[in-house]
C-alpha positions in Angstrom: 2.8 25.3 -21.0 1.6 21.7 -20.6 -1.7 20.7 -22.0 -2.5 18.3 -19.1 -1.2 16.3 -16.2 -0.4 12.8 -15.1 -0.8 11.8 -11.5 1.2 8.6 -10.7 -0.1 7.1 -7.4 1.6 4.2 -5.6 -0.2 2.4 -2.8 2.2 0.9 -0.4 0.6 -1.5 2.1 1.2 -4.8 4.0 -0.9 -6.3 6.8 0.5 -5.9 10.3 2.6 -9.0 10.8 4.9 -9.0 13.9 5.6 -12.1 15.9 8.1 -11.6 18.7 7.4 -15.1 20.0 9.1 -16.7 16.9 12.5 -15.8 15.4 11.6 -17.0 11.9 8.0 -16.4 11.3 7.2 -17.1 7.6 4.7 -14.3 7.0 7.2 -11.7 8.3 9.0 -12.3 5.0 6.3 -10.3 3.3 7.8 -7.2 4.8 11.4 -8.2 4.2 10.8 -8.9 0.6 9.0 -5.7 0.0 11.8 -3.7 1.7 14.4 -5.4 -0.4 12.7 -5.4 -3.7 10.4 -2.4 -3.6 10.7 0.2 -0.9 14.5 0.6 -0.9 14.8 0.4 -4.8 12.2 3.2 -5.0 14.2 5.3 -2.5 17.3 4.7 -4.6 15.4 5.9 -7.7 14.1 9.0 -6.0 17.6 9.8 -4.6 19.1 9.4 -8.1 16.5 11.8 -9.5 17.4 14.4 -6.8 21.1 14.0 -7.4 20.6 14.6 -11.1 18.4 17.6 -10.6 15.3 16.0 -12.2 12.1 17.5 -11.1 9.3 15.1 -10.4 6.0 14.7 -8.6 4.5 11.4 -7.3 1.8 10.5 -4.8 2.3 7.6 -2.5 0.2 6.1 0.3 2.1 4.5 3.1 -0.5 2.7 5.2 -0.4 2.9 9.0 0.4 -0.8 9.5 3.3 -0.5 7.2 4.6 2.7 8.9 4.3 0.9 12.3 6.3 -2.1 11.0 9.0 0.0 9.3 9.4 1.8 12.6 9.5 -1.3 14.8 12.9 -2.0 16.4 12.4 -5.8 16.4 11.4 -6.0 12.8 14.2 -3.6 11.8 16.8 -5.8 13.5 15.3 -8.9 11.9 15.4 -7.3 8.5 19.1 -6.5 8.9 19.8 -10.2 9.6 17.7 -11.1 6.6 19.4 -8.9 4.0 22.8 -10.0 5.3 21.8 -13.6 4.8 20.7 -12.9 1.3 24.1 -11.2 0.6 25.9 -14.2 2.0 23.8 -16.5 -0.3 24.5 -14.4 -3.3 28.2 -14.5 -2.7 28.0 -18.3 -2.4 26.2 -18.3 -5.7 29.1 -16.5 -7.4 31.3 -19.4 -6.4 28.8 -22.1 -7.3 28.1 -20.6 -10.8 31.7 -19.8 -11.6 31.7 -22.2 -14.6 28.4 -20.9 -16.0 28.9 -17.6 -17.6 25.3 -16.4 -17.8 24.3 -17.5 -14.3 27.6 -16.2 -12.8 27.0 -12.8 -14.2 23.5 -12.8 -12.6 24.9 -14.0 -9.3 27.2 -11.0 -9.3 24.3 -8.8 -10.2 22.5 -10.0 -7.0 25.6 -9.4 -4.9 25.6 -5.8 -6.2 21.9 -5.4 -5.7 21.7 -6.7 -2.2 24.9 -4.7 -1.3 23.2 -1.5 -2.5 20.0 -2.3 -0.6 22.0 -2.9 2.6 24.0 0.3 2.1 20.9 2.4 1.6 19.0 0.7 4.5 21.7 0.3 7.1 24.2 3.0 6.4 22.5 5.8 4.5 19.2 5.9 6.4 20.2 3.8 9.5 17.2 1.6 9.3 14.8 4.5 9.1 13.1 4.3 5.7 10.3 6.6 6.9 12.8 9.4 7.1 13.8 8.9 3.5 10.2 9.2 2.3 9.6 12.1 4.6 12.7 13.8 3.0 11.2 13.5 -0.5 7.9 14.9 0.8 9.6 17.8 2.6 11.4 18.6 -0.7 8.0 18.8 -2.5 8.6 15.8 -4.8 6.5 13.2 -3.1 3.0 13.6 -1.7 2.5 11.0 1.0 -1.1 10.2 1.9 -2.7 8.0 4.5 -5.1 5.0 4.5 -7.5 3.4 6.9 -5.8 2.6 10.2 -5.6 -1.2 9.4 -6.8 -1.2 5.8 -10.4 -2.2 6.8 -12.8 -2.4 3.9 -15.1 0.6 4.7 -18.2 -0.5 2.7 -18.5 -3.7 4.8 -17.6 -2.1 8.1 -19.9 1.0 7.7 -22.8 -0.6 9.5 -21.3 1.3 12.5 -20.2 4.7 11.5 -18.0 4.9 14.6 -15.9 2.1 13.2 -15.1 4.1 10.0 -14.4 7.2 12.1 -11.9 5.3 14.2 -10.2 3.9 11.1 -9.8 7.4 9.8 -9.0 9.3 13.0 -6.4 6.8 14.2 -4.8 6.8 10.7 -4.5 10.6 10.7 -2.9 10.6 14.2 -0.5 8.0 13.0 0.4 10.0 9.9 1.1 13.2 12.0 3.4 11.2 14.3 5.6 10.2 11.5 5.4 13.2 9.1 4.8 16.1 11.4 1.8 17.4 9.3 -1.7 16.3 8.5 -2.3 14.2 5.4 -3.9 15.9 2.4 -5.3 12.8 0.9 -6.3 9.2 1.7 -6.2 5.9 -0.1 -9.5 4.3 0.8 -8.6 0.7 1.5 -9.2 -1.3 -1.7 -10.6 2.0 -3.1 -13.7 1.0 -1.2 -16.0 4.0 -1.1 -19.4 4.1 0.5 -21.5 7.3 0.1 -21.3 9.4 3.2 -17.8 8.3 4.2 -16.5 11.5 2.8 -18.1 13.5 5.7 -15.8 11.5 8.0 -12.9 12.3 5.8 -13.8 16.0 5.9 -14.0 15.9 9.7 -10.3 14.9 9.8 -9.1 17.4 7.2 -8.8 15.0 4.3 -9.0 16.9 1.0 -9.3 14.0 -1.6 -9.5 10.3 -2.2 -9.5 7.9 -5.1 -12.2 5.7 -6.5 -12.2 3.3 -9.4 -13.5 4.5 -12.8 -17.1 3.3 -12.3 -17.3 5.1 -8.9 -17.1 8.4 -10.8 -18.9 7.4 -13.9 -21.9 6.1 -11.9 -22.0 9.1 -9.6 -25.3 10.8 -8.7 -24.7 13.3 -11.5 -22.9 12.2 -14.6 -19.5 13.9 -14.5 -18.9 16.4 -17.3 -15.2 15.4 -17.7 -15.5 11.7 -16.9 -12.5 10.7 -14.8 -10.2 13.4 -16.2 -11.1 15.9 -13.5 -12.1 15.4 -9.9 -15.6 15.7 -8.6 -16.5 17.2 -5.2 -18.6 15.3 -2.8 -21.3 17.4 -1.0 -18.9 17.4 2.0 -16.3 19.3 -0.1 -13.9 16.3 -0.3 -12.7 15.6 -3.9 -12.8 12.2 -5.6 -10.4 11.3 -8.3 -11.2 8.5 -10.7 -8.8 5.9 -12.0 -7.9 6.0 -15.7 -8.5 2.6 -17.3 -6.1 3.0 -20.2 -3.0 3.5 -18.1 -4.1 0.8 -15.7 -4.4 -1.7 -18.6 -1.0 -0.8 -19.9 0.7 -1.7 -16.6 -1.7 -4.0 -14.8 -3.1 -6.3 -17.6 -1.9 -9.9 -17.3 -2.0 -10.2 -21.1 -1.2 -6.7 -22.4 0.6 -5.0 -19.5 4.4 -4.3 -19.7 5.4 -6.6 -16.8 4.4 -9.6 -18.8 7.0 -9.0 -21.5 8.9 -12.2 -22.2 12.3 -10.4 -21.6 11.5 -9.4 -18.0 12.6 -11.5 -15.1 10.4 -14.5 -14.2 9.1 -14.1 -10.6 8.2 -17.7 -9.9 11.5 -19.4 -10.7 13.6 -18.9 -7.6 16.7 -20.8 -6.4 14.9 -21.4 -3.1 12.8 -24.0 -5.0 15.2 -24.9 -7.8 18.4 -25.8 -6.0 19.4 -28.7 -3.8 17.6 -28.7 -0.5 20.7 -29.1 1.7 22.4 -26.2 -0.2 19.6 -23.7 0.3 18.4 -24.9 3.7 20.3 -22.3 5.7 18.5 -19.6 3.7 14.9 -20.7 3.6 12.6 -21.4 6.6 14.3 -23.4 9.4 11.4 -25.9 9.3 12.4 -26.9 5.8 9.7 -24.9 4.0 11.0 -23.8 0.6 10.6 -20.1 0.1 11.6 -17.4 -2.3 15.1 -16.0 -1.8 14.8 -13.3 -4.3 17.6 -14.8 -6.5 16.0 -15.7 -9.8 18.0 -16.5 -13.0 15.3 -16.8 -15.7 13.3 -14.6 -17.8 9.6 -15.0 -18.5 10.5 -16.5 -21.9 6.9 -17.3 -22.9 3.8 -19.2 -21.8 5.8 -22.3 -21.2 7.5 -24.2 -18.4 10.7 -23.9 -20.3 12.6 -20.7 -19.2 15.7 -19.1 -20.7 18.4 -17.3 -18.7 17.6 -13.7 -17.8 19.5 -11.0 -19.6 19.5 -7.8 -17.5 20.8 -5.6 -20.4 17.9 -6.6 -22.7 15.4 -6.2 -19.8 16.7 -2.7 -19.0 16.4 -1.7 -22.6 12.9 -3.0 -22.7 12.0 -1.0 -19.6 13.3 2.1 -21.3 11.3 1.3 -24.4 8.1 0.7 -22.4 8.6 4.0 -20.5 8.8 5.7 -23.9 5.7 3.9 -25.1 3.8 4.9 -22.0 4.8 8.5 -22.4 3.9 8.6 -26.1 0.4 7.2 -25.3 -0.1 9.8 -22.5 0.9 12.5 -25.0 -1.7 11.4 -27.5 -4.3 10.8 -24.8 -3.8 14.2 -23.2 -3.7 16.1 -26.5 -7.1 14.6 -27.4 -8.6 15.4 -24.0 -7.2 19.0 -24.1 -9.0 19.7 -27.3 -12.5 18.8 -25.9 -12.1 20.1 -22.3 -12.1 23.7 -21.1 -9.4 22.8 -18.5 -6.3 20.8 -18.4 -7.1 17.1 -18.0 -5.6 15.0 -15.3 -4.9 11.3 -15.9 -4.8 9.4 -12.6 -2.8 6.2 -12.7 -2.8 4.3 -9.4 -0.9 1.1 -8.8 0.1 -1.1 -5.9 3.6 0.0 -5.0 4.8 -3.6 -4.5 4.3 -4.1 -8.2 7.4 -2.0 -8.8 10.3 -4.3 -7.9 8.7 -7.2 -6.1 6.3 -8.6 -8.8 7.9 -6.6 -11.6 11.7 -6.6 -11.0 12.3 -3.9 -13.6 9.5 -1.7 -12.4 11.6 0.8 -10.4 13.8 1.4 -13.5 10.8 1.7 -15.7 9.6 4.4 -13.3 13.0 6.0 -13.3 13.1 6.1 -17.1 9.5 7.5 -17.3 10.1 10.3 -14.9 13.3 11.4 -16.7 11.6 11.2 -20.1 8.7 13.3 -18.9 11.1 15.9 -17.5 13.2 16.2 -20.6 11.4 14.8 -23.6 7.9 16.3 -23.6 6.1 19.5 -23.0 2.7 18.1 -23.6 2.1 17.0 -20.0 3.7 17.2 -16.6 3.6 15.1 -13.5 1.3 16.5 -10.7 -0.1 15.6 -7.3 -3.8 15.7 -6.7 -3.5 18.5 -4.2 -1.6 20.6 -6.7 -4.4 20.0 -9.3 -7.0 21.1 -6.8 -5.0 24.3 -6.1 -5.0 25.0 -9.9 -8.7 24.1 -10.3 -10.5 24.7 -7.0 -14.0 24.8 -8.6 -15.3 21.4 -9.6 -18.6 19.6 -10.3 -20.5 18.4 -7.3 -21.7 14.7 -7.3 -21.7 11.7 -5.0 -19.6 8.8 -6.3 -21.3 5.4 -6.3 -20.4 2.7 -3.8 -17.5 0.9 -5.5 -14.1 -0.7 -5.1 -11.2 -1.6 -7.4 -11.6 -5.3 -6.6 -12.8 -8.0 -8.9 -16.1 -6.9 -10.6 -15.8 -3.5 -8.9 -17.8 -3.9 -5.8 -17.7 -6.1 -2.6 -17.4 -9.6 -4.0 -13.7 -10.1 -3.1 -14.3 -9.3 0.6 -17.7 -10.9 0.9 -18.3 -14.3 -0.5 -18.5 -17.9 0.6 -14.9 -18.2 1.9 -15.0 -15.1 4.1 -18.6 -14.0 4.8 -18.5 -15.6 8.3 -16.1 -12.9 9.7 -18.6 -10.0 9.4 -21.1 -11.0 12.1 -18.2 -11.1 14.5 -16.6 -7.9 13.3 -19.9 -6.0 13.5 -20.7 -7.4 17.0 -17.2 -6.5 18.2 -17.5 -2.9 16.8 -20.9 -2.6 18.6 -19.3 -3.6 21.9 -16.3 -1.3 21.3 -18.7 1.6 20.8 -20.5 0.5 24.0 -17.2 0.6 26.0 -16.1 3.9 24.6 -19.5 5.5 25.5 -19.5 3.8 29.0 -16.0 5.1 29.9 -15.5 8.5 28.3 -12.4 9.4 30.2 -10.8 6.3 31.7 -7.3 6.1 33.2 -4.8 3.6 34.5 -5.2 -0.1 33.6 -8.8 0.5 32.4 -7.5 2.9 29.8 -4.8 0.5 28.8 -7.4 -2.3 28.4 -9.7 -0.1 26.4 -6.9 1.0 24.1 -5.8 -2.6 23.6 -9.4 -3.6 22.8 -9.4 -1.0 20.1 -6.1 -2.4 18.7 -7.4 -5.9 18.6 -10.6 -4.8 16.8 -8.7 -2.8 14.3 -6.3 -5.7 13.6 -9.3 -8.1 13.1 -10.8 -5.6 10.6 -7.9 -5.7 8.2 -9.2 -6.4 4.7 -6.1 -8.5 4.0 -7.5 -11.5 5.9 -10.7 -11.6 3.9 -8.7 -11.1 0.7 -6.3 -14.0 1.6 -9.3 -16.3 2.3 -10.7 -15.4 -1.1 -7.5 -16.0 -3.0 -6.7 -19.2 -1.3 -3.1 -18.4 -0.3 -2.0 -18.7 3.4 -5.7 -19.1 4.3 -4.8 -20.8 7.7 -2.8 -17.8 8.8 -5.6 -15.3 7.8 -8.3 -17.4 9.6 -6.0 -17.7 12.7 -5.3 -14.0 12.8 -9.0 -13.1 12.5 -10.1 -15.5 15.2 -7.2 -14.5 17.5 -7.9 -10.8 17.5 -11.7 -11.4 17.9 -10.9 -13.7 20.8 -8.6 -11.1 22.4 -11.1 -8.4 22.0 -14.0 -10.4 23.5 -11.8 -11.4 26.4 -10.9 -7.8 27.1 -14.5 -6.8 26.8 -15.5 -9.2 29.5 -12.6 -8.2 31.7 -13.5 -4.5 31.4 -17.2 -5.1 31.9 -16.7 -7.2 35.0 -13.8 -5.2 36.4 -11.4 -8.1 36.4 -8.6 -6.8 34.2 -5.5 -9.0 34.4 -2.5 -6.7 34.2 0.0 -9.5 33.3 -2.1 -10.8 30.3 -2.8 -7.2 29.2 0.9 -6.5 29.2 1.5 -9.6 27.0 -1.0 -8.3 24.5 0.4 -4.8 24.5 3.9 -6.2 23.8 2.8 -8.5 21.1 0.1 -6.6 19.3 1.7 -3.2 19.7 0.4 -1.3 16.7 -0.4 2.4 17.4 1.3 2.9 20.8 -0.5 6.2 21.3 -4.0 5.0 20.2 -7.0 6.7 21.8 -10.0 4.4 22.2 -12.3 7.4 22.4 -12.5 7.6 18.6 -15.1 4.8 19.0 -17.4 7.1 21.1 -20.7 8.0 19.5 -20.8 11.5 18.1 -23.7 13.9 18.2 -25.6 14.1 14.9 -24.6 17.2 12.9 -26.2 18.8 9.9 -24.2 18.2 6.7 -23.8 21.2 4.4 -22.5 21.4 0.9 -19.2 23.3 1.0 -18.6 23.8 -2.7 -20.4 25.4 -5.6 -21.1 23.5 -8.8 -20.5 25.4 -12.1 
């Protein structure tokens, strides 16, 4: 019998970026890179585990914007062209590097890698990656959870409770559409929790969510087990806290595994290194140098000098690090089991895109780790949060503190000098969307279409990604443009609806371009009657 459990949680998210008006839109590459380097490699790992009969449990959020993009025919076709171009470039690299033994070997590695990605994407799953992840969930190996509809940062949108309700309700509808069942859990965008939001989660059947460590440790009642058991909010929804030790081992810039000098260097890419005329057909048509995904160097050290990448050494290092991670969890869980009257759960959440995109060896590290846990230890097992709640249905009642997993743990990333200007607009638009939903409780025809599109535009403006990009200083112009564009579209629709002058042709253009959530229901923004909130669980 295991002494405790490990819950590995991957958060897969990208902002909704779809530009039918331009064949080669730079920001669409965010999706293509993530499919190639993360989402498909993870599918290949999970399939290999199934083929070898290895039992495993993982939890993974796939956010509504990402689901909609993965399901979009235009983006799927563009991705097919993208991966075939990468394969063409890799084959050219085999020829170009034929007289360089180390680089030639790597060029062949990329031919094999891109070929396997294309085979999985186009031939095995016919462009439907959602069906792959659904398969793993239906087999009981993967617990897929939802997120806010457009990853809006709840603590800063919560001035209007209807805005949070719409983010949750529309996300739950989106999840049901793709997975044929309600989600058991939710990844609060940026782990941003605001006390009281859990009542909205409970309304839509959500059983649990995650918060950063201090969200649990600073709860209204000090948690008896720290972050190594969930707490129940008064609503009855469980909150799981992040374990800092496992986060540090994988996330830390200085001490985490991905920084090992033998791993592949992310920033040295042939899209920047090679002659412009040679790479021009494979970067942006406007001549903007971009990452191709073909990288020949290892991290080497804190130096501009980089040595050639050795995949054998890197793979061995990934296996070593997987063993180290498992050893540390064994010691951690053994200690916790001695001082707790229940089996502890160690919750380890990470951005999914770390595995493969930022950390090339990440999927194989995960592969090694899962296999080692299955065969080399009986001290702990992998588990999903819902399984843990089934085993331990009685938990301490407390209200987590307002918190996030951003820099300094609260709101600073999404509310500071670079991005504070957006909120007066977002709040006013939310107020007007609520006004429209209350004014037209059962609209039909073009009016209903306009109300639904107004809801889409507001949701897209609320994405936390735009404020994050403004803060970090990368692609700021795009983030500002997207925020202003969706606010403008919303305000124009508001005026058209209020003055009964809806333009069907312009509305159709918006529906075709910003087509997230085809079956959206604007009525989620309607004000709800006040209800008495009751505690659903009993503290021990």
